[in-house]
PDB file of N, CA, C, O and CB in Angstrom:
ATOM      1  N   MET A   1     -60.323  55.997   1.288  1.00  0.00           N
ATOM      2  CA  MET A   1     -61.825  56.908   0.775  1.00  0.00           C
ATOM      3  C   MET A   1     -62.984  55.918   1.292  1.00  0.00           C
ATOM      4  O   MET A   1     -64.046  56.469   1.580  1.00  0.00           O
ATOM      5  CB  MET A   1     -62.030  57.162  -1.277  1.00  0.00           C
ATOM      6  N   SER A   2     -62.931  54.978   1.393  1.00  0.00           N
ATOM      7  CA  SER A   2     -63.699  54.064   1.916  1.00  0.00           C
ATOM      8  C   SER A   2     -63.858  54.310   3.582  1.00  0.00           C
ATOM      9  O   SER A   2     -64.922  54.558   4.148  1.00  0.00           O
ATOM     10  CB  SER A   2     -63.087  52.714   1.507  1.00  0.00           C
ATOM     11  N   ASP A   3     -62.678  54.194   4.155  1.00  0.00           N
ATOM     12  CA  ASP A   3     -62.939  54.479   5.442  1.00  0.00           C
ATOM     13  C   ASP A   3     -63.692  56.014   5.728  1.00  0.00           C
ATOM     14  O   ASP A   3     -64.708  56.094   6.418  1.00  0.00           O
ATOM     15  CB  ASP A   3     -61.576  54.334   6.126  1.00  0.00           C
ATOM     16  N   LEU A   4     -63.117  57.067   5.168  1.00  0.00           N
ATOM     17  CA  LEU A   4     -64.015  58.274   5.022  1.00  0.00           C
ATOM     18  C   LEU A   4     -65.538  58.111   4.805  1.00  0.00           C
ATOM     19  O   LEU A   4     -66.302  58.757   5.523  1.00  0.00           O
ATOM     20  CB  LEU A   4     -63.534  59.031   3.900  1.00  0.00           C
ATOM     21  N   GLY A   5     -65.979  57.352   3.935  1.00  0.00           N
ATOM     22  CA  GLY A   5     -67.302  57.189   3.471  1.00  0.00           C
ATOM     23  C   GLY A   5     -67.882  56.615   4.800  1.00  0.00           C
ATOM     24  O   GLY A   5     -68.796  57.188   5.393  1.00  0.00           O
ATOM     25  N   ARG A   6     -67.303  55.444   5.248  1.00  0.00           N
ATOM     26  CA  ARG A   6     -68.046  54.841   6.544  1.00  0.00           C
ATOM     27  C   ARG A   6     -68.373  55.710   7.771  1.00  0.00           C
ATOM     28  O   ARG A   6     -69.430  55.776   8.399  1.00  0.00           O
ATOM     29  CB  ARG A   6     -67.204  53.747   7.108  1.00  0.00           C
ATOM     30  N   ALA A   7     -67.201  56.366   7.961  1.00  0.00           N
ATOM     31  CA  ALA A   7     -67.262  57.615   9.087  1.00  0.00           C
ATOM     32  C   ALA A   7     -68.147  58.368   8.727  1.00  0.00           C
ATOM     33  O   ALA A   7     -68.844  58.622   9.710  1.00  0.00           O
ATOM     34  CB  ALA A   7     -66.064  58.511   9.303  1.00  0.00           C
ATOM     35  N   ARG A   8     -68.586  58.985   7.645  1.00  0.00           N
ATOM     36  CA  ARG A   8     -69.353  59.883   7.624  1.00  0.00           C
ATOM     37  C   ARG A   8     -70.492  59.253   7.512  1.00  0.00           C
ATOM     38  O   ARG A   8     -71.435  60.044   7.557  1.00  0.00           O
ATOM     39  CB  ARG A   8     -69.106  60.770   6.795  1.00  0.00           C
ATOM     40  N   ALA A   9     -70.897  57.823   7.346  1.00  0.00           N
ATOM     41  CA  ALA A   9     -72.246  57.271   7.351  1.00  0.00           C
ATOM     42  C   ALA A   9     -72.561  57.300   8.726  1.00  0.00           C
ATOM     43  O   ALA A   9     -73.535  57.879   9.207  1.00  0.00           O
ATOM     44  CB  ALA A   9     -72.399  55.863   6.734  1.00  0.00           C
ATOM     45  N   ALA A  10     -71.654  56.618   9.383  1.00  0.00           N
ATOM     46  CA  ALA A  10     -71.689  56.721  11.230  1.00  0.00           C
ATOM     47  C   ALA A  10     -71.964  57.848  11.801  1.00  0.00           C
ATOM     48  O   ALA A  10     -72.253  57.774  12.996  1.00  0.00           O
ATOM     49  CB  ALA A  10     -70.379  56.454  11.978  1.00  0.00           C
ATOM     50  N   VAL A  11     -71.965  59.113  11.202  1.00  0.00           N
ATOM     51  CA  VAL A  11     -71.736  60.527  11.496  1.00  0.00           C
ATOM     52  C   VAL A  11     -73.236  60.710  11.258  1.00  0.00           C
ATOM     53  O   VAL A  11     -73.953  61.244  12.103  1.00  0.00           O
ATOM     54  CB  VAL A  11     -70.568  61.456  10.532  1.00  0.00           C
ATOM     55  N   LYS A  12     -73.656  60.291  10.182  1.00  0.00           N
ATOM     56  CA  LYS A  12     -75.271  60.702   9.944  1.00  0.00           C
ATOM     57  C   LYS A  12     -76.224  59.661  10.863  1.00  0.00           C
ATOM     58  O   LYS A  12     -77.392  59.880  11.181  1.00  0.00           O
ATOM     59  CB  LYS A  12     -75.748  60.501   8.104  1.00  0.00           C
ATOM     60  N   ALA A  13     -75.428  58.478  11.205  1.00  0.00           N
ATOM     61  CA  ALA A  13     -76.354  57.441  11.732  1.00  0.00           C
ATOM     62  C   ALA A  13     -76.699  57.953  13.323  1.00  0.00           C
ATOM     63  O   ALA A  13     -77.811  57.806  13.829  1.00  0.00           O
ATOM     64  CB  ALA A  13     -75.575  55.823  11.655  1.00  0.00           C
ATOM     65  N   ALA A  14     -75.474  58.617  14.055  1.00  0.00           N
ATOM     66  CA  ALA A  14     -75.319  58.920  15.241  1.00  0.00           C
ATOM     67  C   ALA A  14     -75.750  60.081  15.519  1.00  0.00           C
ATOM     68  O   ALA A  14     -75.742  60.391  16.710  1.00  0.00           O
ATOM     69  CB  ALA A  14     -74.245  58.786  15.584  1.00  0.00           C
ATOM     70  N   ARG A  15     -76.207  60.983  14.610  1.00  0.00           N
ATOM     71  CA  ARG A  15     -76.658  62.653  14.687  1.00  0.00           C
ATOM     72  C   ARG A  15     -77.834  62.791  15.477  1.00  0.00           C
ATOM     73  O   ARG A  15     -78.041  63.672  16.312  1.00  0.00           O
ATOM     74  CB  ARG A  15     -77.042  63.373  13.196  1.00  0.00           C
ATOM     75  N   PRO A  16     -78.749  61.659  15.086  1.00  0.00           N
ATOM     76  CA  PRO A  16     -80.199  61.990  16.242  1.00  0.00           C
ATOM     77  C   PRO A  16     -80.106  61.753  17.378  1.00  0.00           C
ATOM     78  O   PRO A  16     -80.809  62.376  18.174  1.00  0.00           O
ATOM     79  CB  PRO A  16     -81.452  61.284  16.102  1.00  0.00           C
ATOM     80  N   GLU A  17     -79.200  60.767  17.816  1.00  0.00           N
ATOM     81  CA  GLU A  17     -79.082  60.365  19.299  1.00  0.00           C
ATOM     82  C   GLU A  17     -78.012  61.482  20.106  1.00  0.00           C
ATOM     83  O   GLU A  17     -78.177  62.148  21.128  1.00  0.00           O
ATOM     84  CB  GLU A  17     -78.440  58.663  19.378  1.00  0.00           C
ATOM     85  N   GLY A  18     -76.762  61.353  19.088  1.00  0.00           N
ATOM     86  CA  GLY A  18     -75.990  62.136  19.837  1.00  0.00           C
ATOM     87  C   GLY A  18     -74.917  61.930  20.733  1.00  0.00           C
ATOM     88  O   GLY A  18     -74.512  60.776  20.587  1.00  0.00           O
ATOM     89  N   GLY A  19     -74.339  62.483  21.513  1.00  0.00           N
ATOM     90  CA  GLY A  19     -73.630  61.462  22.729  1.00  0.00           C
ATOM     91  C   GLY A  19     -72.242  61.154  22.303  1.00  0.00           C
ATOM     92  O   GLY A  19     -71.581  61.706  21.423  1.00  0.00           O
ATOM     93  N   PRO A  20     -71.877  60.037  23.193  1.00  0.00           N
ATOM     94  CA  PRO A  20     -70.544  59.462  22.824  1.00  0.00           C
ATOM     95  C   PRO A  20     -70.705  59.239  21.371  1.00  0.00           C
ATOM     96  O   PRO A  20     -69.961  59.904  20.650  1.00  0.00           O
ATOM     97  CB  PRO A  20     -70.138  58.094  23.627  1.00  0.00           C
ATOM     98  N   ALA A  21     -71.675  58.294  20.713  1.00  0.00           N
ATOM     99  CA  ALA A  21     -71.679  57.645  19.546  1.00  0.00           C
ATOM    100  C   ALA A  21     -71.208  58.979  18.632  1.00  0.00           C
ATOM    101  O   ALA A  21     -70.262  58.764  17.875  1.00  0.00           O
ATOM    102  CB  ALA A  21     -73.188  56.876  19.202  1.00  0.00           C
ATOM    103  N   LEU A  22     -71.712  60.180  18.629  1.00  0.00           N
ATOM    104  CA  LEU A  22     -71.725  61.133  17.435  1.00  0.00           C
ATOM    105  C   LEU A  22     -70.226  61.620  17.484  1.00  0.00           C
ATOM    106  O   LEU A  22     -69.639  62.017  16.477  1.00  0.00           O
ATOM    107  CB  LEU A  22     -72.911  62.454  17.566  1.00  0.00           C
ATOM    108  N   THR A  23     -69.617  61.556  18.815  1.00  0.00           N
ATOM    109  CA  THR A  23     -68.033  62.102  19.075  1.00  0.00           C
ATOM    110  C   THR A  23     -67.077  61.129  18.373  1.00  0.00           C
ATOM    111  O   THR A  23     -66.217  61.489  17.569  1.00  0.00           O
ATOM    112  CB  THR A  23     -67.575  62.145  20.803  1.00  0.00           C
ATOM    113  N   LYS A  24     -67.337  59.689  18.804  1.00  0.00           N
ATOM    114  CA  LYS A  24     -66.753  58.902  18.212  1.00  0.00           C
ATOM    115  C   LYS A  24     -66.631  58.715  16.809  1.00  0.00           C
ATOM    116  O   LYS A  24     -65.522  58.410  16.370  1.00  0.00           O
ATOM    117  CB  LYS A  24     -67.065  58.120  18.642  1.00  0.00           C
ATOM    118  N   ALA A  25     -67.827  58.882  15.846  1.00  0.00           N
ATOM    119  CA  ALA A  25     -68.156  59.215  14.757  1.00  0.00           C
ATOM    120  C   ALA A  25     -67.125  59.779  13.911  1.00  0.00           C
ATOM    121  O   ALA A  25     -66.350  59.366  13.049  1.00  0.00           O
ATOM    122  CB  ALA A  25     -69.095  59.915  14.904  1.00  0.00           C
ATOM    123  N   ARG A  26     -67.514  61.307  14.699  1.00  0.00           N
ATOM    124  CA  ARG A  26     -66.436  62.505  14.545  1.00  0.00           C
ATOM    125  C   ARG A  26     -64.893  62.472  14.210  1.00  0.00           C
ATOM    126  O   ARG A  26     -64.228  62.935  13.284  1.00  0.00           O
ATOM    127  CB  ARG A  26     -66.421  63.130  15.737  1.00  0.00           C
ATOM    128  N   ALA A  27     -64.565  61.660  15.461  1.00  0.00           N
ATOM    129  CA  ALA A  27     -63.096  61.426  15.732  1.00  0.00           C
ATOM    130  C   ALA A  27     -62.865  60.583  14.170  1.00  0.00           C
ATOM    131  O   ALA A  27     -62.175  61.068  13.273  1.00  0.00           O
ATOM    132  CB  ALA A  27     -62.732  60.377  17.420  1.00  0.00           C
ATOM    133  N   GLU A  28     -63.516  59.367  14.067  1.00  0.00           N
ATOM    134  CA  GLU A  28     -63.289  58.480  12.934  1.00  0.00           C
ATOM    135  C   GLU A  28     -63.107  59.214  11.532  1.00  0.00           C
ATOM    136  O   GLU A  28     -62.249  58.878  10.716  1.00  0.00           O
ATOM    137  CB  GLU A  28     -64.466  57.513  12.857  1.00  0.00           C
ATOM    138  N   VAL A  29     -64.066  60.316  11.334  1.00  0.00           N
ATOM    139  CA  VAL A  29     -63.718  61.315  10.304  1.00  0.00           C
ATOM    140  C   VAL A  29     -62.780  62.056  10.318  1.00  0.00           C
ATOM    141  O   VAL A  29     -62.149  62.156   9.266  1.00  0.00           O
ATOM    142  CB  VAL A  29     -64.480  62.048  10.108  1.00  0.00           C
ATOM    143  N   ASP A  30     -62.461  62.629  11.179  1.00  0.00           N
ATOM    144  CA  ASP A  30     -61.073  63.586  11.355  1.00  0.00           C
ATOM    145  C   ASP A  30     -59.900  62.408  11.220  1.00  0.00           C
ATOM    146  O   ASP A  30     -58.942  62.651  10.486  1.00  0.00           O
ATOM    147  CB  ASP A  30     -60.964  64.538  13.134  1.00  0.00           C
ATOM    148  N   ALA A  31     -59.958  61.288  11.838  1.00  0.00           N
ATOM    149  CA  ALA A  31     -58.723  60.300  11.482  1.00  0.00           C
ATOM    150  C   ALA A  31     -58.717  60.103  10.157  1.00  0.00           C
ATOM    151  O   ALA A  31     -57.601  60.199   9.646  1.00  0.00           O
ATOM    152  CB  ALA A  31     -58.747  58.892  12.135  1.00  0.00           C
ATOM    153  N   ALA A  32     -59.632  59.852   9.419  1.00  0.00           N
ATOM    154  CA  ALA A  32     -59.630  59.354   7.822  1.00  0.00           C
ATOM    155  C   ALA A  32     -59.056  60.278   7.131  1.00  0.00           C
ATOM    156  O   ALA A  32     -58.210  59.997   6.282  1.00  0.00           O
ATOM    157  CB  ALA A  32     -61.000  59.105   7.122  1.00  0.00           C
ATOM    158  N   LYS A  33     -59.473  61.652   7.421  1.00  0.00           N
ATOM    159  CA  LYS A  33     -59.088  63.190   6.466  1.00  0.00           C
ATOM    160  C   LYS A  33     -57.277  63.133   7.055  1.00  0.00           C
ATOM    161  O   LYS A  33     -56.380  63.523   6.307  1.00  0.00           O
ATOM    162  CB  LYS A  33     -60.345  65.235   7.243  1.00  0.00           C
ATOM    163  N   VAL A  34     -57.060  62.728   8.113  1.00  0.00           N
ATOM    164  CA  VAL A  34     -56.050  63.195   8.418  1.00  0.00           C
ATOM    165  C   VAL A  34     -55.163  62.169   7.705  1.00  0.00           C
ATOM    166  O   VAL A  34     -54.126  62.642   7.239  1.00  0.00           O
ATOM    167  CB  VAL A  34     -55.945  63.438   9.821  1.00  0.00           C
ATOM    168  N   ALA A  35     -55.375  60.804   7.521  1.00  0.00           N
ATOM    169  CA  ALA A  35     -54.746  59.714   6.700  1.00  0.00           C
ATOM    170  C   ALA A  35     -54.656  60.227   5.172  1.00  0.00           C
ATOM    171  O   ALA A  35     -53.536  60.370   4.680  1.00  0.00           O
ATOM    172  CB  ALA A  35     -55.653  58.302   6.814  1.00  0.00           C
ATOM    173  N   LEU A  36     -55.442  60.418   4.653  1.00  0.00           N
ATOM    174  CA  LEU A  36     -55.816  61.075   3.535  1.00  0.00           C
ATOM    175  C   LEU A  36     -55.029  62.641   2.775  1.00  0.00           C
ATOM    176  O   LEU A  36     -54.948  63.088   1.631  1.00  0.00           O
ATOM    177  CB  LEU A  36     -57.183  61.281   3.955  1.00  0.00           C
ATOM    178  N   GLY A  37     -54.512  63.130   4.275  1.00  0.00           N
ATOM    179  CA  GLY A  37     -53.743  64.272   4.094  1.00  0.00           C
ATOM    180  C   GLY A  37     -54.681  65.536   3.784  1.00  0.00           C
ATOM    181  O   GLY A  37     -54.182  66.524   3.245  1.00  0.00           O
ATOM    182  N   GLU A  38     -55.938  65.505   4.099  1.00  0.00           N
ATOM    183  CA  GLU A  38     -56.930  66.257   4.189  1.00  0.00           C
ATOM    184  C   GLU A  38     -56.622  67.456   5.358  1.00  0.00           C
ATOM    185  O   GLU A  38     -56.742  68.671   5.200  1.00  0.00           O
ATOM    186  CB  GLU A  38     -58.109  65.345   4.435  1.00  0.00           C
ATOM    187  N   ARG A  39     -56.216  66.782   6.498  1.00  0.00           N
ATOM    188  CA  ARG A  39     -55.865  67.610   7.596  1.00  0.00           C
ATOM    189  C   ARG A  39     -54.270  67.045   8.268  1.00  0.00           C
ATOM    190  O   ARG A  39     -53.696  66.015   7.912  1.00  0.00           O
ATOM    191  CB  ARG A  39     -57.214  67.503   8.743  1.00  0.00           C
ATOM    192  N   GLY A  40     -53.919  67.747   9.014  1.00  0.00           N
ATOM    193  CA  GLY A  40     -52.878  67.816   9.995  1.00  0.00           C
ATOM    194  C   GLY A  40     -51.739  68.679   9.482  1.00  0.00           C
ATOM    195  O   GLY A  40     -52.250  69.642   8.909  1.00  0.00           O
ATOM    196  N   PRO A  41     -50.732  68.732   9.451  1.00  0.00           N
ATOM    197  CA  PRO A  41     -49.344  69.125   8.916  1.00  0.00           C
ATOM    198  C   PRO A  41     -49.345  69.760   7.854  1.00  0.00           C
ATOM    199  O   PRO A  41     -49.355  69.041   6.855  1.00  0.00           O
ATOM    200  CB  PRO A  41     -48.509  68.147   8.673  1.00  0.00           C
ATOM    201  N   VAL A  42     -49.338  71.130   7.634  1.00  0.00           N
ATOM    202  CA  VAL A  42     -49.459  71.680   6.135  1.00  0.00           C
ATOM    203  C   VAL A  42     -48.107  70.982   5.502  1.00  0.00           C
ATOM    204  O   VAL A  42     -47.108  70.550   6.076  1.00  0.00           O
ATOM    205  CB  VAL A  42     -49.446  73.597   6.010  1.00  0.00           C
ATOM    206  N   TRP A  43     -48.445  71.034   4.118  1.00  0.00           N
ATOM    207  CA  TRP A  43     -47.129  70.964   3.357  1.00  0.00           C
ATOM    208  C   TRP A  43     -46.178  71.674   3.040  1.00  0.00           C
ATOM    209  O   TRP A  43     -45.047  71.259   2.787  1.00  0.00           O
ATOM    210  CB  TRP A  43     -47.224  70.718   2.513  1.00  0.00           C
ATOM    211  N   TRP A  44     -46.659  73.180   3.015  1.00  0.00           N
ATOM    212  CA  TRP A  44     -45.897  74.208   2.364  1.00  0.00           C
ATOM    213  C   TRP A  44     -44.803  74.717   3.659  1.00  0.00           C
ATOM    214  O   TRP A  44     -43.991  75.574   3.309  1.00  0.00           O
ATOM    215  CB  TRP A  44     -47.026  75.508   1.723  1.00  0.00           C
ATOM    216  N   THR A  45     -44.749  74.392   4.678  1.00  0.00           N
ATOM    217  CA  THR A  45     -43.847  74.367   5.631  1.00  0.00           C
ATOM    218  C   THR A  45     -43.158  73.156   5.946  1.00  0.00           C
ATOM    219  O   THR A  45     -42.598  73.036   7.036  1.00  0.00           O
ATOM    220  CB  THR A  45     -44.375  74.791   6.628  1.00  0.00           C
ATOM    221  N   ASP A  46     -43.149  72.186   5.031  1.00  0.00           N
ATOM    222  CA  ASP A  46     -42.368  70.781   5.664  1.00  0.00           C
ATOM    223  C   ASP A  46     -40.838  71.134   5.074  1.00  0.00           C
ATOM    224  O   ASP A  46     -40.224  70.085   4.877  1.00  0.00           O
ATOM    225  CB  ASP A  46     -43.105  68.958   4.930  1.00  0.00           C
ATOM    226  N   GLY A  47     -40.229  72.067   4.814  1.00  0.00           N
ATOM    227  CA  GLY A  47     -38.742  72.249   4.390  1.00  0.00           C
ATOM    228  C   GLY A  47     -38.705  71.799   3.139  1.00  0.00           C
ATOM    229  O   GLY A  47     -37.937  72.504   2.485  1.00  0.00           O
ATOM    230  N   ALA A  48     -39.312  70.721   2.336  1.00  0.00           N
ATOM    231  CA  ALA A  48     -39.132  70.296   1.318  1.00  0.00           C
ATOM    232  C   ALA A  48     -38.669  71.374   0.106  1.00  0.00           C
ATOM    233  O   ALA A  48     -38.746  72.600   0.193  1.00  0.00           O
ATOM    234  CB  ALA A  48     -40.219  69.619   1.168  1.00  0.00           C
ATOM    235  N   LEU A  49     -38.260  70.743  -0.839  1.00  0.00           N
ATOM    236  CA  LEU A  49     -38.024  71.996  -1.860  1.00  0.00           C
ATOM    237  C   LEU A  49     -39.044  72.269  -2.809  1.00  0.00           C
ATOM    238  O   LEU A  49     -39.715  71.341  -3.259  1.00  0.00           O
ATOM    239  CB  LEU A  49     -36.808  71.823  -2.711  1.00  0.00           C
ATOM    240  N   ASP A  50     -39.251  73.554  -3.193  1.00  0.00           N
ATOM    241  CA  ASP A  50     -40.344  73.962  -4.182  1.00  0.00           C
ATOM    242  C   ASP A  50     -40.057  73.537  -5.524  1.00  0.00           C
ATOM    243  O   ASP A  50     -39.185  74.152  -6.138  1.00  0.00           O
ATOM    244  CB  ASP A  50     -40.556  75.444  -4.220  1.00  0.00           C
ATOM    245  N   LEU A  51     -40.739  72.447  -6.151  1.00  0.00           N
ATOM    246  CA  LEU A  51     -40.259  72.310  -7.191  1.00  0.00           C
ATOM    247  C   LEU A  51     -41.514  72.661  -8.255  1.00  0.00           C
ATOM    248  O   LEU A  51     -41.614  72.098  -9.345  1.00  0.00           O
ATOM    249  CB  LEU A  51     -39.606  70.984  -7.205  1.00  0.00           C
ATOM    250  N   ASN A  52     -42.233  73.438  -7.883  1.00  0.00           N
ATOM    251  CA  ASN A  52     -43.286  74.173  -8.786  1.00  0.00           C
ATOM    252  C   ASN A  52     -42.470  74.960  -9.896  1.00  0.00           C
ATOM    253  O   ASN A  52     -41.470  75.632  -9.644  1.00  0.00           O
ATOM    254  CB  ASN A  52     -44.264  75.274  -7.867  1.00  0.00           C
ATOM    255  N   ARG A  53     -43.103  74.770 -11.337  1.00  0.00           N
ATOM    256  CA  ARG A  53     -42.431  75.564 -12.252  1.00  0.00           C
ATOM    257  C   ARG A  53     -41.191  75.312 -12.565  1.00  0.00           C
ATOM    258  O   ARG A  53     -40.373  76.183 -12.861  1.00  0.00           O
ATOM    259  CB  ARG A  53     -42.441  76.690 -11.930  1.00  0.00           C
ATOM    260  N   HIS A  54     -40.923  73.868 -12.510  1.00  0.00           N
ATOM    261  CA  HIS A  54     -39.721  73.144 -12.858  1.00  0.00           C
ATOM    262  C   HIS A  54     -39.873  72.168 -13.864  1.00  0.00           C
ATOM    263  O   HIS A  54     -40.755  71.334 -13.658  1.00  0.00           O
ATOM    264  CB  HIS A  54     -39.182  72.524 -11.763  1.00  0.00           C
ATOM    265  N   MET A  55     -39.328  72.094 -14.731  1.00  0.00           N
ATOM    266  CA  MET A  55     -39.686  70.890 -15.692  1.00  0.00           C
ATOM    267  C   MET A  55     -38.870  69.882 -15.165  1.00  0.00           C
ATOM    268  O   MET A  55     -37.686  69.931 -14.832  1.00  0.00           O
ATOM    269  CB  MET A  55     -39.396  71.099 -17.305  1.00  0.00           C
ATOM    270  N   ALA A  56     -40.019  68.563 -15.128  1.00  0.00           N
ATOM    271  CA  ALA A  56     -39.523  67.201 -14.024  1.00  0.00           C
ATOM    272  C   ALA A  56     -38.138  66.944 -14.472  1.00  0.00           C
ATOM    273  O   ALA A  56     -37.416  66.503 -13.577  1.00  0.00           O
ATOM    274  CB  ALA A  56     -40.511  65.547 -14.181  1.00  0.00           C
ATOM    275  N   ARG A  57     -37.440  67.148 -15.922  1.00  0.00           N
ATOM    276  CA  ARG A  57     -36.253  66.870 -16.142  1.00  0.00           C
ATOM    277  C   ARG A  57     -35.005  67.426 -15.193  1.00  0.00           C
ATOM    278  O   ARG A  57     -33.937  66.851 -14.981  1.00  0.00           O
ATOM    279  CB  ARG A  57     -36.171  67.228 -17.366  1.00  0.00           C
ATOM    280  N   ASN A  58     -35.455  68.720 -14.683  1.00  0.00           N
ATOM    281  CA  ASN A  58     -34.587  69.583 -14.326  1.00  0.00           C
ATOM    282  C   ASN A  58     -34.645  69.060 -12.515  1.00  0.00           C
ATOM    283  O   ASN A  58     -34.026  69.746 -11.701  1.00  0.00           O
ATOM    284  CB  ASN A  58     -35.084  71.284 -14.867  1.00  0.00           C
ATOM    285  N   THR A  59     -35.211  68.168 -12.179  1.00  0.00           N
ATOM    286  CA  THR A  59     -35.550  68.053 -10.840  1.00  0.00           C
ATOM    287  C   THR A  59     -35.155  66.823 -10.304  1.00  0.00           C
ATOM    288  O   THR A  59     -34.751  66.159 -11.258  1.00  0.00           O
ATOM    289  CB  THR A  59     -36.880  68.237 -10.639  1.00  0.00           C
ATOM    290  N   PRO A  60     -35.067  66.205  -9.318  1.00  0.00           N
ATOM    291  CA  PRO A  60     -34.801  64.975  -8.518  1.00  0.00           C
ATOM    292  C   PRO A  60     -35.739  64.168  -9.034  1.00  0.00           C
ATOM    293  O   PRO A  60     -35.753  63.094  -8.432  1.00  0.00           O
ATOM    294  CB  PRO A  60     -34.890  65.071  -6.986  1.00  0.00           C
ATOM    295  N   TYR A  61     -36.691  64.248 -10.075  1.00  0.00           N
ATOM    296  CA  TYR A  61     -37.608  63.223 -10.381  1.00  0.00           C
ATOM    297  C   TYR A  61     -37.022  62.841 -12.082  1.00  0.00           C
ATOM    298  O   TYR A  61     -37.339  61.808 -12.672  1.00  0.00           O
ATOM    299  CB  TYR A  61     -39.393  63.861 -10.189  1.00  0.00           C
ATOM    300  N   ALA A  62     -36.307  63.703 -12.543  1.00  0.00           N
ATOM    301  CA  ALA A  62     -35.531  63.409 -13.606  1.00  0.00           C
ATOM    302  C   ALA A  62     -35.942  61.830 -14.059  1.00  0.00           C
ATOM    303  O   ALA A  62     -36.906  61.575 -14.782  1.00  0.00           O
ATOM    304  CB  ALA A  62     -33.966  63.637 -13.180  1.00  0.00           C
ATOM    305  N   ASP A  63     -35.083  60.889 -13.529  1.00  0.00           N
ATOM    306  CA  ASP A  63     -34.849  59.701 -13.887  1.00  0.00           C
ATOM    307  C   ASP A  63     -36.609  58.776 -14.070  1.00  0.00           C
ATOM    308  O   ASP A  63     -36.883  57.984 -14.973  1.00  0.00           O
ATOM    309  CB  ASP A  63     -33.699  59.135 -12.647  1.00  0.00           C
ATOM    310  N   TRP A  64     -37.558  59.214 -12.904  1.00  0.00           N
ATOM    311  CA  TRP A  64     -38.802  58.806 -13.003  1.00  0.00           C
ATOM    312  C   TRP A  64     -39.529  59.011 -14.429  1.00  0.00           C
ATOM    313  O   TRP A  64     -40.122  58.310 -15.248  1.00  0.00           O
ATOM    314  CB  TRP A  64     -39.467  59.455 -11.966  1.00  0.00           C
ATOM    315  N   ALA A  65     -39.075  60.646 -14.240  1.00  0.00           N
ATOM    316  CA  ALA A  65     -40.048  61.266 -15.462  1.00  0.00           C
ATOM    317  C   ALA A  65     -39.386  60.667 -16.969  1.00  0.00           C
ATOM    318  O   ALA A  65     -40.092  60.679 -17.977  1.00  0.00           O
ATOM    319  CB  ALA A  65     -39.987  63.268 -15.441  1.00  0.00           C
ATOM    320  N   ALA A  66     -38.237  60.248 -16.999  1.00  0.00           N
ATOM    321  CA  ALA A  66     -37.844  59.697 -18.105  1.00  0.00           C
ATOM    322  C   ALA A  66     -38.457  58.380 -18.763  1.00  0.00           C
ATOM    323  O   ALA A  66     -38.436  57.999 -19.933  1.00  0.00           O
ATOM    324  CB  ALA A  66     -36.653  59.550 -17.878  1.00  0.00           C
ATOM    325  N   ARG A  67     -38.951  57.874 -17.739  1.00  0.00           N
ATOM    326  CA  ARG A  67     -39.478  56.583 -17.995  1.00  0.00           C
ATOM    327  C   ARG A  67     -41.042  56.844 -18.213  1.00  0.00           C
ATOM    328  O   ARG A  67     -41.644  55.911 -18.743  1.00  0.00           O
ATOM    329  CB  ARG A  67     -39.135  55.541 -16.766  1.00  0.00           C
ATOM    330  N   ARG A  68     -41.633  57.748 -17.947  1.00  0.00           N
ATOM    331  CA  ARG A  68     -43.018  57.950 -18.428  1.00  0.00           C
ATOM    332  C   ARG A  68     -43.240  58.201 -20.277  1.00  0.00           C
ATOM    333  O   ARG A  68     -42.462  58.958 -20.858  1.00  0.00           O
ATOM    334  CB  ARG A  68     -43.536  59.360 -17.524  1.00  0.00           C
ATOM    335  N   ASP A  69     -44.081  57.661 -20.857  1.00  0.00           N
ATOM    336  CA  ASP A  69     -44.289  57.527 -22.217  1.00  0.00           C
ATOM    337  C   ASP A  69     -44.780  59.162 -22.372  1.00  0.00           C
ATOM    338  O   ASP A  69     -44.343  59.707 -23.385  1.00  0.00           O
ATOM    339  CB  ASP A  69     -45.448  56.197 -22.670  1.00  0.00           C
ATOM    340  N   TRP A  70     -45.445  59.815 -21.683  1.00  0.00           N
ATOM    341  CA  TRP A  70     -45.434  61.270 -22.025  1.00  0.00           C
ATOM    342  C   TRP A  70     -44.037  62.130 -22.295  1.00  0.00           C
ATOM    343  O   TRP A  70     -43.730  62.909 -23.197  1.00  0.00           O
ATOM    344  CB  TRP A  70     -46.126  61.907 -20.895  1.00  0.00           C
ATOM    345  N   ALA A  71     -43.490  61.764 -21.397  1.00  0.00           N
ATOM    346  CA  ALA A  71     -42.080  62.558 -21.456  1.00  0.00           C
ATOM    347  C   ALA A  71     -41.111  62.166 -22.779  1.00  0.00           C
ATOM    348  O   ALA A  71     -40.214  62.974 -23.022  1.00  0.00           O
ATOM    349  CB  ALA A  71     -41.178  62.167 -20.006  1.00  0.00           C
ATOM    350  N   LYS A  72     -41.231  60.940 -23.684  1.00  0.00           N
ATOM    351  CA  LYS A  72     -40.688  60.848 -24.377  1.00  0.00           C
ATOM    352  C   LYS A  72     -40.642  61.520 -25.768  1.00  0.00           C
ATOM    353  O   LYS A  72     -39.799  61.381 -26.655  1.00  0.00           O
ATOM    354  CB  LYS A  72     -40.751  60.012 -24.233  1.00  0.00           C
ATOM    355  N   GLY A  73     -42.003  62.449 -25.733  1.00  0.00           N
ATOM    356  CA  GLY A  73     -42.298  63.440 -26.988  1.00  0.00           C
ATOM    357  C   GLY A  73     -42.125  62.697 -28.086  1.00  0.00           C
ATOM    358  O   GLY A  73     -42.284  63.194 -29.200  1.00  0.00           O
TER     359      GLY A  73
END
């Protein structure tokens, strides 16, 4: 998140002059967003199982869920 904030500040600073500085700053914003998962390959076509609407205990995450306080009921 801090990289994205710095990149956005660089865009704001470079906007009045434009040119290569603005292009570079916008590329930094894009790189930060890709790193955060906001851009890049979409998750819904990655071939992973769709585990929505499944209880955690009925998924590959069952062991992890069993260790959570909220799962002990």
